[in-house]
C-alpha positions as a printed NumPy array, in Angstrom:
array([[ 173.222,  198.759, -154.761],
       [ 172.281,  196.855, -151.427],
       [ 168.771,  196.173, -153.431],
       [ 170.708,  194.522, -156.119],
       [ 172.868,  192.255, -153.184],
       [ 169.786,  191.408, -151.976],
       [ 167.921,  190.43 , -155.424],
       [ 170.9  ,  188.717, -156.199],
       [ 171.352,  186.357, -153.054],
       [ 167.507,  186.063, -154.164],
       [ 168.363,  184.515, -156.669],
       [ 171.007,  182.516, -155.748],
       [ 168.847,  180.907, -152.848],
       [ 165.995,  179.892, -155.872],
       [ 168.518,  178.481, -158.242],
       [ 170.074,  175.902, -155.642],
       [ 166.582,  175.146, -154.715],
       [ 165.81 ,  174.725, -158.358],
       [ 168.566,  172.185, -158.914],
       [ 167.675,  170.543, -155.54 ],
       [ 164.452,  170.172, -157.099],
       [ 165.509,  169.133, -161.046],
       [ 163.597,  171.987, -162.127],
       [ 166.962,  172.35 , -164.897],
       [ 165.15 ,  175.198, -167.031],
       [ 164.285,  177.173, -164.019],
       [ 167.982,  176.87 , -162.585],
       [ 169.105,  178.133, -166.04 ],
       [ 167.003,  180.949, -165.53 ],
       [ 168.041,  182.027, -162.097],
       [ 171.517,  181.628, -163.357],
       [ 170.503,  184.279, -166.293],
       [ 169.299,  186.586, -163.318],
       [ 172.269,  186.282, -161.063],
       [ 174.43 ,  187.09 , -163.959],
       [ 172.389,  190.378, -164.924],
       [ 172.342,  191.237, -161.396],
       [ 176.279,  190.819, -160.575],
       [ 176.704,  192.878, -163.817],
       [ 175.026,  195.878, -162.632],
       [ 176.634,  195.292, -159.205],
       [ 179.634,  196.092, -161.184],
       [ 178.681,  198.783, -163.033],
       [ 177.54 ,  200.721, -160.494],
       [ 180.658,  200.185, -158.371],
       [ 182.515,  201.099, -161.447],
       [ 180.886,  204.537, -162.016]])
């Protein structure tokens, strides 16, 4: 769980940086990655 949280935060920070730089495709990929880790965290908590 702790690693999922850390990876989620890294993806979140990356997405913010990509948006500031105007790299839209990289920003969207980071959002998809954030969604993946969020789903994993929810799955771990529910089990």
